[in-house]
N, C-alpha and C positions, 0 to 999 in steps of 0.2 A: 719685786721689781725695784731692779738697777732704775737708776736717773738716764740714762742714754734708755731705754727698752721705755718709762715712761716720757721722754720726751719725745719719744720719736710717735708715740704712737697720739702725741696730741698734736704733733705737726703734723700723721695725717688725717687725723679731723679734721682739722680747723684749713687745711689743703683744698678738701672732699669739701665741706662745706660753704665755703669758699669759690671754688668752681661751681656746684649747684647754683649760687646763688646768682652768682655771673651770669650762665647758661639762660638763669629762669629770665634775668633780669631784660638780657638781650631778646630775649623772643617772646614778652612781653612790652619793648623798648621805653622801658625804666630810665627815671635818669642816675640811675644810681649805676651805669653802668660805669661812671666815674672813679663813685666808690667802690665800685668793688677790683678794680683798672688796679688801685690802689695797694690791694685788702690782698691781689694776687701775685704782686711787688712784695709787697711782705713776708708772705708767703714763702718766697723764692728765695727771702732773705736767709726766715727761718728754717727751709729746707738747707739751707749749705752749712748747718749745724749737723745735720744729720750723719751719722757714719756711712759710707757710700754702699755700701754693703742692702741698712735701711731704705735708703733714698728711689729705690729702682719699685721697692714697693708701696711706697707712699703713692710717686708718681702714677703704677696703674692702679690705684686704689681713688685717683683725683679722675684716671682717663676717663673708670669705669661709671664715675659719676654720671660725668660730662653726659657720655652716648645714652644714659640710658634715659636723664633728660633727656634729647634729642628724638630720642624714639616718641619717648612720650606729646612730644610738640609735632612730633611727622606722622603720629597714629590723629593725633586731634584733627590736623590739617588735614589730611587725607577722609577720615569722619565726614567735615564738615563738605568735601569738596563732594564724595557722595551723597551724600543729604541735600546737596541744590542742584545734584544733577539728577535725581528723578525726582525734585519737586521743578525741576522745567519740562523732566519726557511727562511727567501727568497732565501737568497747561497744556501743554500738545497735542497731549491726548483726549484731553479732553476738550480743545478747538475742534477736532478734528470729528471725535465725534459728533460735536453741535453739529457744523456746517450740514456732518454727511443725514442727520438727521431732518434739519431744513430743507437741504436738496430733494428730499428722498419726499420732502410734504410738498412740494411742490413742484415736483413733477405729478404727484395724485393728483392734484388740483387740476393738473393742465389734464392728464389723461381724463378727468372727470369732467371735462368740461364740450373738451373735443369728443366725447363720446354722446356727451347731449345736441353737441350742436350734428353732428351725425346722425343722430337719431329721427331729424325734421322731414320729413316726406312735402312730395313733390305736391300732392292732396293737400297738403298746408298752404297752399297759396293761390288766387287764381288760375283759368284757363284765360290766356290770351289769342288771339288769334296773331297775335304780333307782339312783340317780346321793344322795347329800348334797352341802346346800353345801362343808362340807369337804369330801368327797373330791374335787369338783371345782375346789375354789380347790388340794389337795394335787397334782391332776392340774396345772393350771397351774405352779405352783412347780415340779414338775418341767421344765417346758417354758419356762420364762418364767427368762431371765439374774436372778441372787439384785439386782441392782441397780439392774433395771428392773421389778421381780414390782407393790413398790406404787405408783407410777404404773399398772399395766395394770391390778390389781385395780380402783385407783380409779372407773378406766374403765366398765369390765364394772359394780361397786358402780350404779353411776345408769342404765348403758341398762337392765340386765335384773334387777339384785342378786342375780346365778350364780342365772338357772333356764334351764336350757337350752330350753322352751316357752314363755320369754316373750313375749305377742307385743303393739302396739301397737294398740291395736283401732280407730287414724285412720287410720296408714298401714299397717300390716300391717308392718309391720319386725317382724324376728320373729330369739330364739333370743339366747344372752350377748351376743352386739356388737348388736342391733339391724340389722341385713343387711335392707337391701331391695334385689330379695325376695329372699326365703328365699334361692333355691335356687342364691346366690354361693358359699354352706357348701360346695357338690358339687364346689367346684376343691379342696378340701384331702381328702372321700370322700365315699360315696355313702352313707356312713353317720349325715349329721349330723347329722339330726333325733333321732336315738337316743344318740351315743355325745358328750358334755363335749370330750374332746381332738381331733374334727378341727374340733369347731367354736373351738375354744381357739389350736388350730395356725390354722387361717382369720384367726383373730384376733391370729395375733399379726405372720405374713407381710403380714396389712392396714398395721398401722401403722406395719413395717419400711421397707414398697414404698411409701407416699405419703407420711412425718413422716419416714421416720429412724430410730426407735426409739418403743416403749412411754412413755418422760418426754416425750420432743417432740407425741407426740401428744395423750396429758394435757395439755401446757401449748396445744394449741390448744383442747382443751375450754374444759378453761378459759377461754382470751377469746372464745372462741365459745358453749358451751355446746353445740353436738356435732360430733360428728369426723369 
């Protein structure tokens, strides 16, 4: 091998190695960048000694090595980005599943409470010849779940002011919940005209069946002023 060939091979090798070290140094943020710059300047001087025909080969080798290192760095960055995105997506999915499970459990508990409350009958309460508003409200408190009572009470306040014989002179709607026709109450008991508990049971069943709960019925009432 001639002196020029050996020299050219040495220059190509040195340049390629220096280029690789420079790129890696930049990628890692090391303090070797200044040294790499000096080495690159030195290589440029060596390259000047190489015949023009071989300079292109040396430069091509250097650029190829640089591109390879850059590609490796880009692949690593993309991999890390994909892993981080997957981790965040998994965490978000886990949170959503937990919230859905908690909501389902809460809804199931509410339905069980409403069903148990609605199962009470008029026979569970003493029959009186007359009922005060306070007595009717006391019955309702025993039949309506505590978390739903205020919503239930709000509707009765607006519909009948807790009077079991309240009648709308225009429509004929009747009772605590202003049922129309009044005979609807009979589905809860034949004594619906005289027993508040029967009307309360009917009203609670109506709110549960139509809206899901007294509070959902109250939300509808607030938006529409009827339910």
